[in-house]
Structure formats: structure tokens, C-alpha cells
N, C-alpha and C positions, 0 to 999 in steps of 0.2 A: 793293401791295407799293412805288408810291411813298413812298405816305404811312405805310409803316411805317418803311422806312428816312426817310425825313425827321423823323419825329417821334423814332426813336434819335439820328439825330446832333443835333438840340436838345437831348434830352434828355442826351445825353454831355456837351456841351458845358457846358452850365448845373451839372453838377454838376463837372464838373473847375474852371470858373471861380469855385467858389464858396471862402471863408474856409477857413481849414485845420482849426478844431474839434477843434483838440487838446486843448482839455478838457472836451469834449462825450462822453457815451458810445460805445461801436459800435454799439448798435442803435440810440441814437436819430438817427446819424448817418446812419443806413440810412435810416432813419424820415423825417428833414428828406430826401433826397437823393431818395427817389422822392415824396415830394410834392411838391418843386421838379421834378421831373421831369412830372408831372400837370399841373402847372398853366402847365407850359412849353406842353404839348399842348393844353390846354384854351385859352388866347390864341390859339395858331394857328392851331388848329378855329376859335376864333370870329370870329377877323381873315378866315379866308378864304369864311365862309359871308357875311361881310357887303360882302366883294368880290363874290362871286358874284353874291347880292342888290343888291347896287350893281345891276352890268351890265345882271339883268334888267330893275330898272326904269326903267333907261335906255331899252332897247331898247322897253320897253311905251310909254314917255312918246314917245320919236318916231314910233313905228307910230301914235299917238293921234294927234298934230299932224300930223300928214298927210304924213311920209315914206313912206308907204304907201298910196296915198288909195283904189285901189282896195281891198285888203283890211282897210282899216280900216272900210269903207262897207258891203263886206259883214259883217264881226262888230257893227257896229251894227244892223244890220238884223237879224240872228239872236241878238242879246243877250236880247230876251224871251223867258222861258220860255211867254209866252200866243200867241204867233205861229205856232203849229201850231194854237191852237184858232182865231182869225180866219181864217185856210188853209181850214179846213172852213164856218167859215158863209160863204165867198163861192167855194165850187166853185159849179160848173155842170156838167149833165150834158151840154151841148156845149161842144165844146172852141174856142177861139176862133182861128181859123186868124192873126190881127191878132197874140198872146203873143211876148211877148218870152222869147225862148230862154232870157234870162239870169232871168228870175224864174222860168222852169217851170224851170231849173234850183234854182232857191233854195228852191221851195217842195217838191224832191222831197228837197232836203237837208235842209229842217226836219222832211218827216216821217220820212228815216231818223235822226233826232237820236237816239232813245231807243235805239236800238242802244249807244251808247256810255255806257250805264248797266246799272249790274251789273242783270242780271236782266230790262233792257227788252227790248221785246216791241212789233213795228210792228201796230196793229190790222187786222182784216181790212176794215175801212172804208177806211182808208189803200189796203192792198194792194190793192185793187180800184181806189181813182182814182188809183194809179201807173199800173196795168196800162191804163188809159183812157189816161192821157197820151204813155208809152209807145208805146203802138198809134197813137195821132193822128201823133205824132212820126218815127216809123220806117215807118207802113205796116205794121205785124205784126198779123195776128189778134188776136183777143181774147184766146184760151187761150195761142198763142206767147209775148203781151206778159207774161201773166200768171204763165207760168213762168219769163218771165227776170227778173222783179221778184224772184220766190222764189228763185229761182237767187242774184240779188245780193244780198239781203237776206242770207240764208244764208252768202255767201262773208263780208259784212259785218260778222256777227256772229263772226263765225269771227276774220278779223282784229283785232277789237275783244277778244274773251279773250284772246287770242294777246298784244296790246299790254298787256293788264292783267296775265298774268301776267309777261308780261318787266317791267312797273315794279314787281311785285312782289319778283322776284329783284333785280332790282337795287338796291331797299331793302336788303333782306337783307343782301347784298354789303356796300353801305355801310357798315350798321352794322356786321358783322364785323370792317371794312376800321379804323374810328373804336374799336373795342374794341382790335384789336390792335394799332393805333397809341400808344392810353395805354398796353399795357402793355409795348410797346418804350419809350416813352419813358421809365417809371417805371424797368426796370432797367437800362437807358442810363445813367438820372441817377446810380444806382447805383455803377453800375461806374464812372464816371467822378468820382464822391467818392470811394470806393474807391482808385482811380488818385492821387486828390491828397490822401490822407492816407497814403499808400505811405512806406517807409521811402526807398525805390529814387526818388521824387519828391524826398524831405527832403533827401535825402543829391547 
């Protein structure tokens, strides 16, 4: 709604402040006004995207230079897609009691990573290993730990599916808002140009 109002205002001002074009046919004036309105909308859209992209780049640069060192380190460790395969190579059938809880959490997070992808699944071997880790950390039996792992994976998968659907809906509404803003800017520019050339304005 805000984007449509802003586009309408920008288009109207564009049409109202142009030259009179008294020697131009009415149809040609209408075409020029709508084209100017669309140009104004396109410029404002590109400017907004540039500002948002610059802000996002600045935030990412701040995180990578140590503004958030803990998060940056965790992201760097999970950056490689081969990490999950390395984890599988180094797995042991006996749990190390001296293992760091943070390392265990990071390893389980990498095992859950396929859920974030559309159609991604956690393999049965990974599920079994996760149940072993959970049983060792919580004192649950193997069966109870396996049930907890399966339930958690189902919840995480459902949350990921909902997030993807929400992102898709947001993208669709953003596209609709952009098209509505373009149409509003063109119509408002035509109305502003029409008022610019009206007899009431000239007198």
C-alpha cells in the first residue's frame, strides 16, 4: 500500500511539473506522461534496491570482520558442503565423554542441514548416529533417543517447508506490489499531465 501511494505521488508530481506541451496531440501527451511516470517508478525502485543491497552488504561485511566473532566462526565452520562427509568419516561407535558440547551441537546441525533444502532428507545412518549422540548426552535409551530424533527432524522439516512457502508468498506479493506501483505511477502521471494542460490551470 505504501509503495503504491509513493509511486502515485511521484508519478503525479512528474506529470504536473512538466512543460505544457500545448502543440502536442492529446494522445501523444498521454503516452509521454505515462512513460515519464513509469520512468520515475523505475528510478525509485532501483534506488531502493541499491540502498537495501548496500545495507545488506555492510551488515555481512561487519559480521565477517569480527563484529560478531562467535557467529562468524560458526558460519565459517559450516561453510563447506563437505563438512558433513568429513563428520561421517570421523565418527566413532563409542562416544567420547570429553567431547565438547559445542562440537557435538555443530555436528548435529550439519547432519540436519539437508532439511533446509527442498526435498532434502536425513539419511538413516545419520539418524542412527544422532540417536547415539542424544542417548549419550541425555541418558535416554536408544529407542527413546531415536524417537526424539525422528520427531525433531519431522518438526524441523515442517518448519523449513513453512518458511519456503512464506518466502514464496512474500515474493509473489512483492511482485504484485511492484506491478501495482508501476500502474499507479503511470496513471497518476497521466492525471498530473492532464491537469497541467487543463484550461483551469492555464487560466
